[in-house]
Structures are given as structure tokens and as C-alpha cells.
C-alpha positions, 0 to 999 in steps of 0.5 A: 191176328191184324197188325197195326200198320206202320206210319208211311215214311215221310208222312206227317200229320197235317198240323206238323206240315209248315204249310197247307195249300188253301184246298187242304184247308178248305177240306179240313175246315168243310168251307169254300176255297173262297172263305179261305181267301176271305179269312186270310184277307180278314186276318186269321189265316195267313197266306205265304206265297212261293212262286205261282202258289199261295199256301196258308201257314199251318201256325195260323190255321192251329191257332184259328182252329184253337179260337174257334174251339175256345169261343164254342166252350164260352157259348156252351158255359154260357148256355149252362149257366142260363 
């Protein structure tokens, strides 16, 4: 009989972390790190500097993903109506 493994103490879903590395955001969105920096420069994502590190504010990433989902749903609805 197989039982579900317990969550690792101290591990959080990415959306529960306050900040993510640029590399992590790039992996999550399947885009390049350079594109993450462009998104931060143009507004949807916010970079926070902590010492030498550049991190992405996770709340801005969640809002960006939600906006992408909404846009996709709107396009799909328009396609169905056409």
C-alpha cells in the first residue's frame, strides 16, 4: 500500500513565497531571463533589489499570470462567437 508523502518542512508553493529569482520566473513562464527583465522594465513584473540580488515580487507575477489567463479567455470567447 502506497501512502502520500508528507510535505517537506519549510517548503512552499512558489506563489506563497514573497520573492522569486529571475531564473525561477523564467522557468515558470518558459521564457528567457532576458524576457523576464524586459517584463520588469515595461511594467507587469516588479524587481526588488536585496543586496546584489535581483528578485521578482511574486504578487506581481501572480497578477501577470491572472491577466494572461483573462486575455486568453476573452480571445476564446470571441472566437466562439465569431
